[in-house]
C-alpha positions as a Markdown table, in Angstrom:
| # | Residue | x | y | z |
|---|---|---|---|---|
| 1 | Met | 39.4 | -9.7 | 0.6 |
| 2 | Val | 36.4 | -7.4 | 1.0 |
| 3 | Phe | 35.0 | -8.7 | -2.3 |
| 4 | Lys | 35.2 | -12.3 | -1.0 |
| 5 | Arg | 33.3 | -11.5 | 2.2 |
| 6 | Leu | 30.5 | -9.7 | 0.2 |
| 7 | Lys | 30.2 | -12.7 | -2.0 |
| 8 | Met | 29.9 | -15.1 | 0.9 |
| 9 | Lys | 27.1 | -13.0 | 2.5 |
| 10 | Lys | 25.2 | -12.9 | -0.7 |
| 11 | Cys | 25.6 | -16.7 | -1.0 |
| 12 | Asn | 24.3 | -17.2 | 2.6 |
| 13 | Leu | 21.3 | -15.0 | 1.8 |
| 14 | Val | 20.4 | -17.1 | -1.2 |
| 15 | Ile | 20.6 | -20.2 | 1.0 |
| 16 | Glu | 18.3 | -18.7 | 3.6 |
| 17 | Asp | 15.8 | -17.6 | 1.0 |
| 18 | Ser | 15.8 | -21.0 | -0.6 |
| 19 | Ser | 15.3 | -22.7 | 2.8 |
| 20 | Phe | 12.3 | -20.4 | 3.5 |
| 21 | Glu | 10.8 | -21.1 | 0.1 |
| 22 | Ala | 11.1 | -24.8 | 0.8 |
| 23 | His | 9.4 | -24.4 | 4.2 |
| 24 | Leu | 6.6 | -22.3 | 2.7 |
| 25 | Lys | 6.0 | -24.9 | -0.1 |
| 26 | Ala | 5.9 | -27.7 | 2.5 |
| 27 | Leu | 3.5 | -25.7 | 4.7 |
| 28 | Arg | 1.1 | -25.0 | 1.8 |
| 29 | Ser | 1.2 | -28.6 | 0.7 |
| 30 | Cys | 0.2 | -29.9 | 4.2 |
| 31 | Gln | -2.6 | -32.4 | 4.1 |
| 32 | Asn | -2.4 | -33.5 | 7.7 |
| 33 | Cys | -6.1 | -32.9 | 8.4 |
| 34 | Ile | -7.5 | -33.9 | 5.0 |
| 35 | Ala | -9.9 | -36.4 | 6.6 |
| 36 | Thr | -11.6 | -33.8 | 8.7 |
| 37 | Leu | -11.8 | -30.8 | 6.4 |
| 38 | Pro | -15.2 | -30.4 | 4.6 |
| 39 | Leu | -13.8 | -28.3 | 1.8 |
| 40 | Gly | -10.4 | -30.1 | 1.6 |
| 41 | Pro | -7.0 | -28.7 | 2.6 |
| 42 | Asn | -5.9 | -25.3 | 1.5 |
| 43 | Pro | -3.4 | -23.9 | 4.0 |
| 44 | Ile | -3.6 | -20.1 | 3.8 |
| 45 | Val | -0.7 | -17.9 | 5.1 |
| 46 | Gln | 1.0 | -14.7 | 4.2 |
| 47 | Leu | 4.7 | -14.8 | 5.0 |
| 48 | Ser | 8.0 | -13.2 | 4.2 |
| 49 | Pro | 11.3 | -13.1 | 6.2 |
| 50 | Arg | 11.2 | -9.3 | 5.9 |
| 51 | Ala | 7.8 | -8.9 | 7.6 |
| 52 | Gln | 7.8 | -6.6 | 10.6 |
| 53 | Ile | 4.3 | -7.3 | 12.0 |
| 54 | Leu | 2.8 | -10.7 | 12.5 |
| 55 | Ile | -1.0 | -11.3 | 12.8 |
| 56 | Ile | -1.9 | -14.6 | 14.4 |
| 57 | Ser | -5.6 | -15.2 | 13.8 |
| 58 | Gln | -8.1 | -18.0 | 14.1 |
| 59 | Ala | -8.7 | -19.9 | 10.9 |
| 60 | Pro | -9.8 | -19.0 | 7.3 |
| 61 | Gly | -13.4 | -18.7 | 6.5 |
| 62 | Thr | -15.2 | -19.9 | 3.4 |
| 63 | Arg | -14.4 | -16.7 | 1.4 |
| 64 | Ala | -10.7 | -17.0 | 2.3 |
| 65 | His | -10.8 | -20.6 | 1.3 |
| 66 | Glu | -12.4 | -19.9 | -2.0 |
| 67 | Thr | -10.0 | -17.1 | -2.9 |
| 68 | Ser | -6.9 | -18.4 | -1.1 |
| 69 | Thr | -6.6 | -14.9 | 0.5 |
| 70 | Thr | -6.6 | -14.5 | 4.2 |
| 71 | Phe | -9.1 | -12.0 | 5.8 |
| 72 | Asn | -10.8 | -11.5 | 2.4 |
| 73 | Asp | -14.2 | -10.8 | 3.9 |
| 74 | Pro | -16.0 | -8.3 | 6.1 |
| 75 | Ser | -13.9 | -9.3 | 9.2 |
| 76 | Gly | -10.8 | -8.4 | 7.2 |
| 77 | Asp | -12.4 | -5.0 | 6.3 |
| 78 | Arg | -13.0 | -4.4 | 10.0 |
| 79 | Leu | -9.5 | -5.5 | 11.0 |
| 80 | Arg | -8.0 | -3.1 | 8.4 |
| 81 | Glu | -10.2 | -0.4 | 9.8 |
| 82 | Trp | -8.8 | -1.0 | 13.3 |
| 83 | Leu | -5.3 | -0.8 | 11.9 |
| 84 | Lys | -6.0 | 2.2 | 9.7 |
| 85 | Met | -4.5 | 0.2 | 6.8 |
| 86 | Asp | -5.6 | -0.2 | 3.2 |
| 87 | Arg | -5.7 | -3.6 | 1.4 |
| 88 | Gln | -2.5 | -2.9 | -0.6 |
| 89 | Gln | -0.4 | -2.5 | 2.5 |
| 90 | Phe | -2.2 | -5.2 | 4.5 |
| 91 | Tyr | -1.5 | -7.7 | 1.8 |
| 92 | Asn | 2.1 | -6.7 | 1.4 |
| 93 | Pro | 4.0 | -9.7 | 2.9 |
| 94 | Glu | 7.2 | -7.6 | 3.1 |
| 95 | Glu | 5.5 | -5.7 | 6.0 |
| 96 | Ile | 2.6 | -7.9 | 7.3 |
| 97 | Ala | 2.8 | -11.6 | 8.0 |
| 98 | Ile | -0.4 | -13.5 | 8.7 |
| 99 | Met | -0.4 | -17.0 | 10.2 |
| 100 | Pro | -3.7 | -18.5 | 11.6 |
| 101 | Met | -3.9 | -21.0 | 14.4 |
| 102 | Gly | -5.5 | -23.3 | 11.9 |
| 103 | Phe | -4.3 | -23.0 | 8.3 |
| 104 | Cys | -7.4 | -24.4 | 6.6 |
| 105 | Tyr | -11.2 | -23.8 | 6.8 |
| 106 | Pro | -12.4 | -26.1 | 9.6 |
| 107 | Gly | -16.1 | -26.3 | 8.7 |
| 108 | Arg | -19.3 | -25.1 | 10.3 |
| 109 | Asn | -20.4 | -25.6 | 13.8 |
| 110 | Pro | -24.0 | -26.9 | 14.0 |
| 111 | Lys | -24.6 | -24.4 | 16.8 |
| 112 | Gly | -23.6 | -21.5 | 14.6 |
| 113 | Gly | -20.3 | -20.0 | 13.3 |
| 114 | Asp | -17.2 | -21.9 | 12.3 |
| 115 | Leu | -15.6 | -24.8 | 14.2 |
| 116 | Pro | -12.5 | -24.1 | 16.2 |
| 117 | Pro | -9.2 | -24.1 | 14.3 |
| 118 | Ala | -7.5 | -27.4 | 13.9 |
| 119 | Ser | -5.4 | -28.1 | 17.0 |
| 120 | Val | -2.5 | -29.7 | 15.1 |
| 121 | Cys | -1.4 | -26.7 | 13.0 |
| 122 | Ala | 0.2 | -24.6 | 15.7 |
| 123 | Pro | 2.3 | -27.4 | 17.3 |
| 124 | Leu | 3.3 | -28.7 | 13.9 |
| 125 | Trp | 4.1 | -25.5 | 12.0 |
| 126 | His | 4.2 | -22.3 | 14.1 |
| 127 | Gln | 7.7 | -22.5 | 15.7 |
| 128 | Lys | 9.2 | -23.7 | 12.5 |
| 129 | Thr | 7.6 | -20.7 | 10.7 |
| 130 | Leu | 8.6 | -18.2 | 13.4 |
| 131 | Asn | 12.2 | -19.3 | 12.8 |
| 132 | Tyr | 12.0 | -17.8 | 9.4 |
| 133 | Leu | 10.6 | -14.4 | 10.6 |
| 134 | Pro | 13.6 | -12.7 | 12.3 |
| 135 | Asn | 12.3 | -9.1 | 11.7 |
| 136 | Ile | 9.0 | -9.4 | 13.6 |
| 137 | Gln | 8.6 | -6.5 | 16.1 |
| 138 | Leu | 5.0 | -7.0 | 17.1 |
| 139 | Ile | 2.6 | -9.9 | 17.1 |
| 140 | Leu | -1.2 | -9.3 | 17.1 |
| 141 | Leu | -3.0 | -12.1 | 18.8 |
| 142 | Val | -6.5 | -12.0 | 17.2 |
| 143 | Gly | -9.0 | -14.0 | 19.2 |
| 144 | Gln | -9.0 | -16.4 | 22.2 |
| 145 | Tyr | -7.3 | -19.3 | 20.4 |
| 146 | Ala | -4.2 | -17.3 | 19.6 |
| 147 | Gln | -4.1 | -15.7 | 23.0 |
| 148 | Lys | -4.5 | -19.1 | 24.8 |
| 149 | His | -1.6 | -20.6 | 22.8 |
| 150 | Tyr | 0.8 | -17.7 | 23.1 |
| 151 | Leu | 0.0 | -16.1 | 26.4 |
| 152 | Gly | -0.5 | -19.3 | 28.4 |
| 153 | Asp | -0.9 | -18.7 | 32.1 |
| 154 | Arg | -0.5 | -14.9 | 31.5 |
| 155 | Arg | -3.8 | -14.8 | 29.8 |
| 156 | Lys | -6.7 | -13.4 | 32.0 |
| 157 | Lys | -9.9 | -15.3 | 32.8 |
| 158 | Thr | -11.8 | -13.8 | 29.9 |
| 159 | Leu | -10.9 | -12.3 | 26.5 |
| 160 | Thr | -12.3 | -9.0 | 27.6 |
| 161 | Gln | -9.9 | -8.9 | 30.6 |
| 162 | Thr | -7.0 | -10.0 | 28.4 |
| 163 | Val | -7.6 | -7.3 | 25.8 |
| 164 | Lys | -8.1 | -4.7 | 28.5 |
| 165 | Ala | -4.7 | -5.7 | 30.0 |
| 166 | Trp | -2.9 | -5.3 | 26.6 |
| 167 | Gln | 0.0 | -3.3 | 28.0 |
| 168 | Glu | 1.1 | -6.3 | 30.2 |
| 169 | Phe | 1.9 | -8.3 | 27.1 |
| 170 | Leu | 4.1 | -5.7 | 25.3 |
| 171 | Pro | 6.5 | -5.4 | 23.6 |
| 172 | Thr | 6.0 | -8.7 | 22.0 |
| 173 | Tyr | 2.2 | -9.3 | 21.9 |
| 174 | Phe | -0.9 | -7.1 | 21.4 |
| 175 | Pro | -4.2 | -9.1 | 22.1 |
| 176 | Leu | -7.3 | -8.2 | 20.2 |
| 177 | Pro | -10.9 | -9.5 | 19.9 |
| 178 | His | -11.8 | -11.2 | 16.6 |
| 179 | Pro | -13.1 | -8.6 | 14.1 |
| 180 | Ser | -16.1 | -10.8 | 13.2 |
| 181 | Trp | -19.5 | -9.3 | 12.9 |
| 182 | Arg | -20.4 | -11.6 | 15.8 |
| 183 | Asn | -18.3 | -9.3 | 18.0 |
| 184 | Ile | -20.1 | -6.1 | 17.1 |
| 185 | Gly | -22.1 | -6.4 | 20.3 |
| 186 | Trp | -18.9 | -6.9 | 22.3 |
| 187 | Cys | -17.5 | -3.6 | 20.9 |
| 188 | Ala | -20.7 | -1.8 | 21.7 |
| 189 | Ala | -20.6 | -3.1 | 25.3 |
| 190 | Asn | -16.9 | -2.3 | 25.7 |
| 191 | Glu | -16.6 | 1.3 | 24.3 |
| 192 | Trp | -13.1 | 1.6 | 25.9 |
| 193 | Phe | -11.7 | -0.7 | 23.2 |
| 194 | Glu | -12.3 | 1.7 | 20.3 |
| 195 | Lys | -11.7 | 4.8 | 22.4 |
| 196 | Glu | -8.6 | 3.7 | 24.3 |
| 197 | Val | -7.1 | 0.6 | 22.8 |
| 198 | Leu | -7.4 | 1.1 | 19.0 |
| 199 | Pro | -5.5 | 4.5 | 19.0 |
| 200 | Glu | -2.7 | 2.7 | 21.0 |
| 201 | Leu | -2.7 | -0.2 | 18.5 |
| 202 | Gln | -2.4 | 2.2 | 15.6 |
| 203 | Asp | 0.4 | 4.1 | 17.2 |
| 204 | Lys | 2.3 | 0.8 | 17.8 |
| 205 | Val | 1.8 | -0.5 | 14.3 |
| 206 | Trp | 2.6 | 2.7 | 12.5 |
| 207 | Ser | 5.7 | 3.4 | 14.6 |
| 208 | Ile | 7.0 | 0.1 | 13.3 |
| 209 | Leu | 5.9 | 0.5 | 9.6 |
| 210 | Lys | 6.8 | 4.3 | 9.5 |
| 211 | Pro | 4.5 | 5.3 | 6.6 |
């Protein structure tokens, strides 16, 4: 009798894994925004049902698009520095899941920087994807777009105020500025972030991952 129950559990696990793989394949095949993407569709995510930390970011840059690897640029180096994490662990989907607000590179803004992430990705894919991530213990909201979507009315008037109030959003969310070089000035003007917030972020992350 015990043997039969074990076999049933194993069978259910296979079904769940198969369902996740089908979802992931469908997500990576999405061409919903093909008409508006200057480099064409290339949805970039890092996902596993076993992941414990989820990073919800903005949208892939050109380097990520070219290599099909999220945060594969200086902003990724900076984010990994904030987390005190090397590339090997950062790119381990069994621990870290990464899902941007917009899955594909959106193009350049004539005024500078990249365009905002496509607004259709999150409503279309996020909740479906979260259903396959039952082990997530902490969600890092990187940048204003992720914070606006997930914090809603709880978000403060500015990104600075939201990040400074990070404790209000625990235990589920931890808001962060985007690690882009464009925010170097922001970090310099807000020294409390590196002195007070980053140590707390690292403690939260590593208490979950338990190195």
